[in-house]
N, CA, C and O atoms as a GROMACS GRO file, in nm:
protein
  528
    1MET      N    1   0.224   1.483   1.393
    1MET     CA    2   0.166   1.432   1.238
    1MET      C    3   0.217   1.335   1.165
    1MET      O    4   0.339   1.317   1.156
    2LEU      N    5   0.147   1.278   1.118
    2LEU     CA    6   0.168   1.141   1.082
    2LEU      C    7   0.192   1.179   0.930
    2LEU      O    8   0.099   1.206   0.854
    3LYS      N    9   0.334   1.178   0.893
    3LYS     CA   10   0.364   1.172   0.751
    3LYS      C   11   0.395   1.036   0.648
    3LYS      O   12   0.477   0.947   0.670
    4VAL      N   13   0.318   1.046   0.547
    4VAL     CA   14   0.297   0.928   0.472
    4VAL      C   15   0.349   0.995   0.299
    4VAL      O   16   0.291   1.090   0.246
    5LEU      N   17   0.444   0.936   0.247
    5LEU     CA   18   0.460   0.930   0.106
    5LEU      C   19   0.410   0.794   0.055
    5LEU      O   20   0.438   0.682   0.096
    6ILE      N   21   0.326   0.834  -0.050
    6ILE     CA   22   0.312   0.723  -0.152
    6ILE      C   23   0.402   0.711  -0.293
    6ILE      O   24   0.477   0.805  -0.320
    7ALA      N   25   0.397   0.638  -0.350
    7ALA     CA   26   0.488   0.646  -0.449
    7ALA      C   27   0.493   0.564  -0.550
    7ALA      O   28   0.580   0.480  -0.574
    8ASP      N   29   0.341   0.605  -0.645
    8ASP     CA   30   0.335   0.424  -0.766
    8ASP      C   31   0.312   0.559  -0.889
    8ASP      O   32   0.285   0.677  -0.870
    9ASP      N   33   0.332   0.489  -1.007
    9ASP     CA   34   0.390   0.539  -1.130
    9ASP      C   35   0.203   0.576  -1.192
    9ASP      O   36   0.188   0.643  -1.294
   10HIS      N   37   0.078   0.520  -1.112
   10HIS     CA   38  -0.053   0.503  -1.164
   10HIS      C   39  -0.133   0.638  -1.035
   10HIS      O   40  -0.120   0.627  -0.913
   11GLU      N   41  -0.203   0.744  -1.099
   11GLU     CA   42  -0.223   0.842  -0.981
   11GLU      C   43  -0.374   0.718  -0.931
   11GLU      O   44  -0.393   0.708  -0.810
   12PHE      N   45  -0.422   0.676  -0.981
   12PHE     CA   46  -0.573   0.605  -0.905
   12PHE      C   47  -0.524   0.524  -0.836
   12PHE      O   48  -0.606   0.486  -0.752
   13ILE      N   49  -0.373   0.445  -0.820
   13ILE     CA   50  -0.343   0.341  -0.753
   13ILE      C   51  -0.276   0.488  -0.579
   13ILE      O   52  -0.329   0.481  -0.467
   14ARG      N   53  -0.224   0.537  -0.596
   14ARG     CA   54  -0.204   0.647  -0.515
   14ARG      C   55  -0.323   0.732  -0.449
   14ARG      O   56  -0.331   0.755  -0.328
   15GLN      N   57  -0.423   0.779  -0.554
   15GLN     CA   58  -0.554   0.824  -0.488
   15GLN      C   59  -0.592   0.728  -0.411
   15GLN      O   60  -0.608   0.768  -0.295
   16GLY      N   61  -0.618   0.603  -0.428
   16GLY     CA   62  -0.675   0.490  -0.351
   16GLY      C   63  -0.637   0.432  -0.217
   16GLY      O   64  -0.717   0.391  -0.132
   17ILE      N   65  -0.511   0.433  -0.209
   17ILE     CA   66  -0.433   0.443  -0.093
   17ILE      C   67  -0.418   0.532   0.006
   17ILE      O   68  -0.399   0.500   0.123
   18LYS      N   69  -0.429   0.695  -0.052
   18LYS     CA   70  -0.450   0.753   0.006
   18LYS      C   71  -0.588   0.784   0.125
   18LYS      O   72  -0.581   0.811   0.244
   19LEU      N   73  -0.731   0.762   0.021
   19LEU     CA   74  -0.843   0.754   0.056
   19LEU      C   75  -0.868   0.655   0.164
   19LEU      O   76  -0.923   0.673   0.272
   20ILE      N   77  -0.818   0.550   0.116
   20ILE     CA   78  -0.797   0.404   0.235
   20ILE      C   79  -0.739   0.470   0.388
   20ILE      O   80  -0.807   0.472   0.490
   21LEU      N   81  -0.596   0.523   0.375
   21LEU     CA   82  -0.597   0.558   0.472
   21LEU      C   83  -0.602   0.697   0.530
   21LEU      O   84  -0.548   0.724   0.638
   22ARG      N   85  -0.666   0.782   0.459
   22ARG     CA   86  -0.695   0.883   0.528
   22ARG      C   87  -0.823   0.893   0.635
   22ARG      O   88  -0.854   0.986   0.710
   23GLU      N   89  -0.892   0.750   0.613
   23GLU     CA   90  -1.013   0.687   0.686
   23GLU      C   91  -0.897   0.633   0.840
   23GLU      O   92  -0.937   0.647   0.956
   24GLU      N   93  -0.849   0.613   0.829
   24GLU     CA   94  -0.754   0.570   0.946
   24GLU      C   95  -0.708   0.680   1.033
   24GLU      O   96  -0.748   0.703   1.147
   25TYR      N   97  -0.617   0.746   0.963
   25TYR     CA   98  -0.525   0.865   0.964
   25TYR      C   99  -0.593   0.989   0.902
   25TYR      O  100  -0.552   1.039   0.797
   26PRO      N  101  -0.692   1.034   0.968
   26PRO     CA  102  -0.769   1.145   0.908
   26PRO      C  103  -0.617   1.306   0.931
   26PRO      O  104  -0.604   1.395   0.848
   27LEU      N  105  -0.566   1.298   1.011
   27LEU     CA  106  -0.485   1.385   1.042
   27LEU      C  107  -0.361   1.406   0.927
   27LEU      O  108  -0.316   1.511   0.879
   28ALA      N  109  -0.334   1.303   0.910
   28ALA     CA  110  -0.217   1.276   0.846
   28ALA      C  111  -0.155   1.338   0.724
   28ALA      O  112  -0.237   1.375   0.639
   29HIS      N  113  -0.022   1.356   0.694
   29HIS     CA  114  -0.031   1.418   0.580
   29HIS      C  115   0.023   1.337   0.458
   29HIS      O  116   0.094   1.239   0.478
   30PHE      N  117  -0.002   1.369   0.361
   30PHE     CA  118   0.049   1.276   0.254
   30PHE      C  119   0.100   1.323   0.119
   30PHE      O  120   0.030   1.411   0.069
   31GLU      N  121   0.184   1.293   0.063
   31GLU     CA  122   0.249   1.340  -0.024
   31GLU      C  123   0.256   1.249  -0.130
   31GLU      O  124   0.242   1.136  -0.085
   32GLU      N  125   0.278   1.250  -0.290
   32GLU     CA  126   0.261   1.162  -0.373
   32GLU      C  127   0.445   1.196  -0.442
   32GLU      O  128   0.528   1.287  -0.440
   33ALA      N  129   0.430   1.058  -0.495
   33ALA     CA  130   0.585   1.049  -0.600
   33ALA      C  131   0.523   0.949  -0.701
   33ALA      O  132   0.469   0.842  -0.672
   34GLU      N  133   0.541   1.010  -0.840
   34GLU     CA  134   0.537   0.943  -0.957
   34GLU      C  135   0.614   0.845  -1.025
   34GLU      O  136   0.566   0.771  -1.112
   35ASP      N  137   0.782   0.840  -0.973
   35ASP     CA  138   0.865   0.750  -1.028
   35ASP      C  139   0.932   0.754  -0.918
   35ASP      O  140   0.907   0.832  -0.826
   36ALA      N  141   1.024   0.670  -0.919
   36ALA     CA  142   1.186   0.654  -0.841
   36ALA      C  143   1.241   0.729  -0.827
   36ALA      O  144   1.311   0.735  -0.725
   37ASP      N  145   1.242   0.827  -0.922
   37ASP     CA  146   1.352   0.929  -0.864
   37ASP      C  147   1.275   1.076  -0.819
   37ASP      O  148   1.345   1.175  -0.797
   38ALA      N  149   1.124   1.082  -0.808
   38ALA     CA  150   1.044   1.141  -0.734
   38ALA      C  151   1.060   1.116  -0.600
   38ALA      O  152   1.092   1.199  -0.516
   39LEU      N  153   1.034   0.984  -0.580
   39LEU     CA  154   1.042   0.910  -0.437
   39LEU      C  155   1.129   0.946  -0.366
   39LEU      O  156   1.120   1.008  -0.260
   40ILE      N  157   1.289   0.883  -0.462
   40ILE     CA  158   1.399   0.934  -0.391
   40ILE      C  159   1.418   1.048  -0.317
   40ILE      O  160   1.443   1.061  -0.197
   41SER      N  161   1.396   1.161  -0.441
   41SER     CA  162   1.394   1.296  -0.377
   41SER      C  163   1.339   1.355  -0.282
   41SER      O  164   1.395   1.434  -0.206
   42LYS      N  165   1.230   1.324  -0.278
   42LYS     CA  166   1.120   1.345  -0.174
   42LYS      C  167   1.184   1.265  -0.034
   42LYS      O  168   1.222   1.342   0.054
   43ALA      N  169   1.196   1.159  -0.014
   43ALA     CA  170   1.259   1.098   0.056
   43ALA      C  171   1.380   1.179   0.116
   43ALA      O  172   1.380   1.216   0.233
   44CYS      N  173   1.485   1.204   0.026
   44CYS     CA  174   1.608   1.263   0.089
   44CYS      C  175   1.550   1.397   0.133
   44CYS      O  176   1.624   1.435   0.224
   45SER      N  177   1.471   1.471   0.116
   45SER     CA  178   1.466   1.610   0.158
   45SER      C  179   1.306   1.637   0.247
   45SER      O  180   1.237   1.739   0.240
   46GLY      N  181   1.285   1.539   0.311
   46GLY     CA  182   1.161   1.488   0.386
   46GLY      C  183   1.192   1.400   0.506
   46GLY      O  184   1.282   1.315   0.512
   47SER      N  185   1.098   1.435   0.609
   47SER     CA  186   1.128   1.384   0.723
   47SER      C  187   0.943   1.264   0.683
   47SER      O  188   0.828   1.296   0.653
   48TRP      N  189   0.991   1.173   0.701
   48TRP     CA  190   0.870   1.054   0.658
   48TRP      C  191   0.824   0.926   0.765
   48TRP      O  192   0.880   0.820   0.794
   49ASP      N  193   0.725   0.976   0.798
   49ASP     CA  194   0.702   0.821   0.923
   49ASP      C  195   0.662   0.677   0.818
   49ASP      O  196   0.643   0.569   0.872
   50ILE      N  197   0.652   0.689   0.691
   50ILE     CA  198   0.606   0.546   0.636
   50ILE      C  199   0.611   0.605   0.456
   50ILE      O  200   0.564   0.700   0.394
   51ILE      N  201   0.664   0.531   0.436
   51ILE     CA  202   0.672   0.524   0.258
   51ILE      C  203   0.609   0.417   0.179
   51ILE      O  204   0.673   0.316   0.150
   52LEU      N  205   0.504   0.431   0.148
   52LEU     CA  206   0.438   0.285   0.048
   52LEU      C  207   0.452   0.293  -0.083
   52LEU      O  208   0.367   0.361  -0.140
   53SER      N  209   0.564   0.223  -0.171
   53SER     CA  210   0.639   0.236  -0.237
   53SER      C  211   0.562   0.074  -0.357
   53SER      O  212   0.542  -0.041  -0.320
   54ASP      N  213   0.544   0.124  -0.470
   54ASP     CA  214   0.510   0.019  -0.593
   54ASP      C  215   0.650  -0.035  -0.574
   54ASP      O  216   0.735   0.006  -0.495
   55ILE      N  217   0.661  -0.158  -0.678
   55ILE     CA  218   0.804  -0.204  -0.678
   55ILE      C  219   0.854  -0.170  -0.783
   55ILE      O  220   0.973  -0.140  -0.788
   56SER      N  221   0.772  -0.165  -0.893
   56SER     CA  222   0.782  -0.115  -1.057
   56SER      C  223   0.734   0.008  -1.085
   56SER      O  224   0.614   0.016  -1.109
   57MET      N  225   0.807   0.116  -1.088
   57MET     CA  226   0.798   0.218  -1.178
   57MET      C  227   0.919   0.241  -1.232
   57MET      O  228   1.028   0.185  -1.219
   58PRO      N  229   0.863   0.376  -1.326
   58PRO     CA  230   0.988   0.438  -1.431
   58PRO      C  231   1.112   0.481  -1.360
   58PRO      O  232   1.085   0.561  -1.270
   59GLY      N  233   1.190   0.464  -1.366
   59GLY     CA  234   1.329   0.505  -1.256
   59GLY      C  235   1.374   0.415  -1.161
   59GLY      O  236   1.431   0.452  -1.058
   60GLY      N  237   1.344   0.251  -1.200
   60GLY     CA  238   1.356   0.184  -1.118
   60GLY      C  239   1.339   0.158  -0.998
   60GLY      O  240   1.418   0.136  -0.906
   61GLY      N  241   1.194   0.163  -1.006
   61GLY     CA  242   1.144   0.130  -0.879
   61GLY      C  243   1.154   0.117  -0.736
   61GLY      O  244   1.226   0.201  -0.683
   62GLY      N  245   1.092   0.023  -0.652
   62GLY     CA  246   1.094   0.031  -0.509
   62GLY      C  247   1.195  -0.018  -0.491
   62GLY      O  248   1.269   0.048  -0.418
   63ILE      N  249   1.239  -0.122  -0.533
   63ILE     CA  250   1.408  -0.190  -0.515
   63ILE      C  251   1.505  -0.089  -0.530
   63ILE      O  252   1.597  -0.061  -0.453
   64HIS      N  253   1.476  -0.040  -0.635
   64HIS     CA  254   1.593   0.103  -0.655
   64HIS      C  255   1.611   0.195  -0.577
   64HIS      O  256   1.723   0.228  -0.538
   65ALA      N  257   1.499   0.255  -0.540
   65ALA     CA  258   1.457   0.354  -0.432
   65ALA      C  259   1.515   0.289  -0.277
   65ALA      O  260   1.558   0.359  -0.185
   66LEU      N  261   1.504   0.147  -0.277
   66LEU     CA  262   1.545   0.116  -0.132
   66LEU      C  263   1.688   0.094  -0.146
   66LEU      O  264   1.745   0.104  -0.037
   67GLU      N  265   1.760   0.070  -0.236
   67GLU     CA  266   1.883   0.028  -0.237
   67GLU      C  267   1.961   0.183  -0.244
   67GLU      O  268   2.070   0.190  -0.186
   68GLU      N  269   1.905   0.315  -0.318
   68GLU     CA  270   1.971   0.440  -0.275
   68GLU      C  271   1.944   0.460  -0.119
   68GLU      O  272   2.049   0.491  -0.062
   69PHE      N  273   1.791   0.449  -0.001
   69PHE     CA  274   1.798   0.477   0.036
   69PHE      C  275   1.921   0.433   0.157
   69PHE      O  276   1.958   0.504   0.251
   70SER      N  277   1.967   0.298   0.121
   70SER     CA  278   2.105   0.213   0.242
   70SER      C  279   2.204   0.339   0.182
   70SER      O  280   2.271   0.423   0.243
   71ARG      N  281   2.180   0.313   0.009
   71ARG     CA  282   2.383   0.423   0.068
   71ARG      C  283   2.383   0.535   0.097
   71ARG      O  284   2.491   0.584   0.131
   72GLN      N  285   2.230   0.641   0.093
   72GLN     CA  286   2.220   0.756   0.140
   72GLN      C  287   2.212   0.754   0.301
   72GLN      O  288   2.211   0.864   0.356
   73GLU      N  289   2.207   0.667   0.360
   73GLU     CA  290   2.154   0.629   0.492
   73GLU      C  291   2.022   0.666   0.545
   73GLU      O  292   2.012   0.684   0.666
   74ILE      N  293   1.899   0.682   0.455
   74ILE     CA  294   1.801   0.718   0.485
   74ILE      C  295   1.711   0.662   0.553
   74ILE      O  296   1.623   0.621   0.478
   75ARG      N  297   1.687   0.635   0.683
   75ARG     CA  298   1.608   0.554   0.752
   75ARG      C  299   1.449   0.570   0.753
   75ARG      O  300   1.394   0.668   0.803
   76VAL      N  301   1.395   0.488   0.705
   76VAL     CA  302   1.238   0.516   0.717
   76VAL      C  303   1.169   0.411   0.645
   76VAL      O  304   1.184   0.367   0.531
   77PRO      N  305   1.058   0.370   0.777
   77PRO     CA  306   0.984   0.244   0.722
   77PRO      C  307   0.921   0.249   0.565
   77PRO      O  308   0.855   0.337   0.509
   78VAL      N  309   0.962   0.136   0.525
   78VAL     CA  310   0.924   0.056   0.337
   78VAL      C  311   0.843  -0.008   0.358
   78VAL      O  312   0.870  -0.105   0.430
   79LEU      N  313   0.678   0.011   0.302
   79LEU     CA  314   0.626  -0.074   0.260
   79LEU      C  315   0.609  -0.077   0.123
   79LEU      O  316   0.604   0.028   0.059
   80ILE      N  317   0.595  -0.230   0.049
   80ILE     CA  318   0.622  -0.211  -0.100
   80ILE      C  319   0.442  -0.269  -0.096
   80ILE      O  320   0.367  -0.336  -0.026
   81VAL      N  321   0.443  -0.204  -0.200
   81VAL     CA  322   0.263  -0.219  -0.255
   81VAL      C  323   0.294  -0.285  -0.404
   81VAL      O  324   0.354  -0.221  -0.491
   82SER      N  325   0.260  -0.380  -0.419
   82SER     CA  326   0.299  -0.444  -0.565
   82SER      C  327   0.181  -0.497  -0.645
   82SER      O  328   0.108  -0.419  -0.584
   83MET      N  329   0.116  -0.545  -0.707
   83MET     CA  330   0.080  -0.632  -0.842
   83MET      C  331   0.180  -0.752  -0.851
   83MET      O  332   0.132  -0.820  -0.942
   84PHE      N  333   0.263  -0.800  -0.819
   84PHE     CA  334   0.324  -0.871  -0.814
   84PHE      C  335   0.318  -1.007  -0.696
   84PHE      O  336   0.353  -0.969  -0.585
   85PRO      N  337   0.288  -1.121  -0.702
   85PRO     CA  338   0.285  -1.195  -0.610
   85PRO      C  339   0.403  -1.227  -0.507
   85PRO      O  340   0.508  -1.276  -0.549
   86GLU      N  341   0.388  -1.202  -0.390
   86GLU     CA  342   0.452  -1.241  -0.285
   86GLU      C  343   0.610  -1.346  -0.291
   86GLU      O  344   0.724  -1.334  -0.244
   87GLU      N  345   0.568  -1.404  -0.339
   87GLU     CA  346   0.641  -1.535  -0.373
   87GLU      C  347   0.768  -1.479  -0.500
   87GLU      O  348   0.864  -1.550  -0.528
   88GLN      N  349   0.751  -1.385  -0.543
   88GLN     CA  350   0.801  -1.327  -0.666
   88GLN      C  351   0.930  -1.226  -0.612
   88GLN      O  352   1.044  -1.242  -0.656
   89TYR      N  353   0.903  -1.144  -0.535
   89TYR     CA  354   0.956  -1.042  -0.494
   89TYR      C  355   0.967  -1.001  -0.342
   89TYR      O  356   1.057  -0.918  -0.332
   90ALA      N  357   0.908  -1.029  -0.218
   90ALA     CA  358   0.904  -1.054  -0.123
   90ALA      C  359   1.025  -1.034  -0.045
   90ALA      O  360   1.064  -0.931   0.008
   91LEU      N  361   1.087  -1.168  -0.048
   91LEU     CA  362   1.253  -1.207   0.023
   91LEU      C  363   1.335  -1.071  -0.025
   91LEU      O  364   1.386  -0.985   0.047
   92ARG      N  365   1.333  -1.078  -0.146
   92ARG     CA  366   1.452  -0.967  -0.241
   92ARG      C  367   1.418  -0.881  -0.187
   92ARG      O  368   1.517  -0.836  -0.128
   93VAL      N  369   1.263  -0.775  -0.149
   93VAL     CA  370   1.282  -0.641  -0.090
   93VAL      C  371   1.327  -0.650   0.111
   93VAL      O  372   1.378  -0.573   0.192
   94ARG      N  373   1.287  -0.751   0.112
   94ARG     CA  374   1.336  -0.745   0.276
   94ARG      C  375   1.498  -0.743   0.296
   94ARG      O  376   1.568  -0.678   0.373
   95LYS      N  377   1.524  -0.824   0.211
   95LYS     CA  378   1.676  -0.839   0.200
   95LYS      C  379   1.725  -0.684   0.163
   95LYS      O  380   1.844  -0.658   0.176
   96ALA      N  381   1.634  -0.581   0.116
   96ALA     CA  382   1.679  -0.446   0.042
   96ALA      C  383   1.637  -0.390   0.142
   96ALA      O  384   1.683  -0.276   0.138
   97GLY      N  385   1.568  -0.405   0.242
   97GLY     CA  386   1.543  -0.338   0.340
   97GLY      C  387   1.396  -0.271   0.372
   97GLY      O  388   1.382  -0.207   0.476
   98ALA      N  389   1.323  -0.282   0.312
   98ALA     CA  390   1.166  -0.330   0.325
   98ALA      C  391   1.134  -0.352   0.451
   98ALA      O  392   1.221  -0.409   0.518
   99MET      N  393   1.025  -0.320   0.508
   99MET     CA  394   0.973  -0.387   0.605
   99MET      C  395   0.851  -0.410   0.606
   99MET      O  396   0.794  -0.400   0.715
  100GLY      N  397   0.781  -0.444   0.497
  100GLY     CA  398   0.675  -0.522   0.485
  100GLY      C  399   0.647  -0.518   0.291
  100GLY      O  400   0.707  -0.446   0.212
  101TYR      N  401   0.538  -0.622   0.258
  101TYR     CA  402   0.526  -0.623   0.123
  101TYR      C  403   0.391  -0.675   0.108
  101TYR      O  404   0.363  -0.775   0.175
  102ILE      N  405   0.294  -0.619   0.024
  102ILE     CA  406   0.137  -0.657   0.010
  102ILE      C  407   0.123  -0.613  -0.134
  102ILE      O  408   0.173  -0.525  -0.205
  103THR      N  409   0.032  -0.717  -0.149
  103THR     CA  410  -0.006  -0.710  -0.282
  103THR      C  411  -0.143  -0.575  -0.338
  103THR      O  412  -0.208  -0.518  -0.250
  104LYS      N  413  -0.160  -0.551  -0.456
  104LYS     CA  414  -0.259  -0.428  -0.474
  104LYS      C  415  -0.381  -0.489  -0.453
  104LYS      O  416  -0.475  -0.411  -0.433
  105ASP      N  417  -0.410  -0.637  -0.454
  105ASP     CA  418  -0.514  -0.715  -0.470
  105ASP      C  419  -0.568  -0.738  -0.315
  105ASP      O  420  -0.669  -0.803  -0.289
  106THR      N  421  -0.501  -0.686  -0.239
  106THR     CA  422  -0.524  -0.699  -0.076
  106THR      C  423  -0.638  -0.622  -0.048
  106THR      O  424  -0.655  -0.514  -0.105
  107VAL      N  425  -0.745  -0.684   0.063
  107VAL     CA  426  -0.826  -0.595   0.094
  107VAL      C  427  -0.803  -0.488   0.204
  107VAL      O  428  -0.713  -0.507   0.286
  108THR      N  429  -0.879  -0.378   0.210
  108THR     CA  430  -0.852  -0.266   0.287
  108THR      C  431  -0.830  -0.317   0.415
  108THR      O  432  -0.717  -0.272   0.430
  109GLU      N  433  -0.851  -0.371   0.507
  109GLU     CA  434  -0.824  -0.440   0.647
  109GLU      C  435  -0.672  -0.488   0.648
  109GLU      O  436  -0.619  -0.524   0.753
  110ASN      N  437  -0.610  -0.488   0.537
  110ASN     CA  438  -0.491  -0.586   0.492
  110ASN      C  439  -0.394  -0.455   0.487
  110ASN      O  440  -0.297  -0.460   0.563
  111LEU      N  441  -0.406  -0.348   0.412
  111LEU     CA  442  -0.355  -0.263   0.380
  111LEU      C  443  -0.332  -0.166   0.530
  111LEU      O  444  -0.219  -0.129   0.561
  112ILE      N  445  -0.434  -0.136   0.602
  112ILE     CA  446  -0.460  -0.085   0.741
  112ILE      C  447  -0.318  -0.147   0.831
  112ILE      O  448  -0.222  -0.088   0.879
  113ASN      N  449  -0.354  -0.285   0.829
  113ASN     CA  450  -0.275  -0.365   0.893
  113ASN      C  451  -0.160  -0.364   0.893
  113ASN      O  452  -0.094  -0.356   0.997
  114ALA      N  453  -0.104  -0.374   0.765
  114ALA     CA  454   0.012  -0.363   0.726
  114ALA      C  455   0.094  -0.218   0.763
  114ALA      O  456   0.207  -0.237   0.809
  115VAL      N  457   0.063  -0.114   0.753
  115VAL     CA  458   0.050  -0.013   0.807
  115VAL      C  459   0.100   0.053   0.941
  115VAL      O  460   0.179   0.138   0.984
  116GLN      N  461   0.003  -0.041   0.979
  116GLN     CA  462   0.009  -0.062   1.143
  116GLN      C  463   0.127  -0.092   1.208
  116GLN      O  464   0.186  -0.034   1.298
  117ALA      N  465   0.154  -0.210   1.133
  117ALA     CA  466   0.253  -0.312   1.174
  117ALA      C  467   0.397  -0.233   1.161
  117ALA      O  468   0.482  -0.235   1.250
  118VAL      N  469   0.413  -0.160   1.030
  118VAL     CA  470   0.539  -0.115   1.014
  118VAL      C  471   0.552   0.017   1.062
  118VAL      O  472   0.664   0.067   1.069
  119LEU      N  473   0.425   0.097   1.103
  119LEU     CA  474   0.458   0.228   1.159
  119LEU      C  475   0.449   0.224   1.376
  119LEU      O  476   0.440   0.306   1.467
  120ALA      N  477   0.461   0.073   1.359
  120ALA     CA  478   0.522   0.030   1.529
  120ALA      C  479   0.584  -0.056   1.535
  120ALA      O  480   0.583  -0.138   1.627
  121GLY      N  481   0.680  -0.055   1.402
  121GLY     CA  482   0.858  -0.135   1.370
  121GLY      C  483   0.840  -0.302   1.377
  121GLY      O  484   0.915  -0.393   1.413
  122GLN      N  485   0.718  -0.297   1.332
  122GLN     CA  486   0.734  -0.490   1.248
  122GLN      C  487   0.755  -0.498   1.149
  122GLN      O  488   0.769  -0.388   1.095
  123ASN      N  489   0.768  -0.594   1.075
  123ASN     CA  490   0.767  -0.639   0.980
  123ASN      C  491   0.650  -0.684   0.953
  123ASN      O  492   0.575  -0.737   1.035
  124TYR      N  493   0.626  -0.665   0.833
  124TYR     CA  494   0.473  -0.723   0.758
  124TYR      C  495   0.476  -0.801   0.636
  124TYR      O  496   0.444  -0.750   0.529
  125PHE      N  497   0.518  -0.931   0.648
  125PHE     CA  498   0.564  -1.073   0.549
  125PHE      C  499   0.509  -1.174   0.615
  125PHE      O  500   0.506  -1.192   0.737
  126SER      N  501   0.437  -1.282   0.477
  126SER     CA  502   0.412  -1.362   0.488
  126SER      C  503   0.509  -1.465   0.550
  126SER      O  504   0.625  -1.478   0.509
  127ASP      N  505   0.452  -1.542   0.657
  127ASP     CA  506   0.573  -1.664   0.702
  127ASP      C  507   0.658  -1.764   0.617
  127ASP      O  508   0.742  -1.838   0.667
  128PHE      N  509   0.620  -1.757   0.459
  128PHE     CA  510   0.716  -1.803   0.402
  128PHE      C  511   0.847  -1.706   0.392
  128PHE      O  512   0.957  -1.757   0.376
  129VAL      N  513   0.834  -1.574   0.402
  129VAL     CA  514   0.910  -1.480   0.326
  129VAL      C  515   0.970  -1.448   0.537
  129VAL      O  516   0.999  -1.330   0.558
  130THR      N  517   0.977  -1.491   0.595
  130THR     CA  518   1.016  -1.449   0.728
  130THR      C  519   1.094  -1.608   0.767
  130THR      O  520   1.211  -1.607   0.806
  131LYS      N  521   1.053  -1.676   0.760
  131LYS     CA  522   1.142  -1.796   0.778
  131LYS      C  523   1.278  -1.814   0.712
  131LYS      O  524   1.287  -1.826   0.589
  132ASP      N  525   1.402  -1.818   0.806
  132ASP     CA  526   1.486  -1.833   0.723
  132ASP      C  527   1.561  -1.948   0.716
  132ASP      O  528   1.646  -1.960   0.628
   0.00000   0.00000   0.00000
């Protein structure tokens, strides 16, 4: 069974992501975290197939969580979902260990494509982020 952890400080965002993903993955198990501390705690205490995390949350946000995952050697694919344009943070989160970055104004199909790519072990960033 697919296990998905969704972290965002806004419940309606968490619920919206879950609703969209449940259409594609009806048997998946979903859990939620409302801040970076809850995200880190749940990531450490469970086995997740993917984590979708906001970049900006109380307790340090997604980048802080990625850094903590690295320190604690937690290996889990992370897709950052942010209201900020990709140009602002995508390179930074990629270097911190995220496998993808999408903005909250993305269409449903892009969210599903991003999740599918990350679950398949592929990065999901725009071309300007992947060019080094």
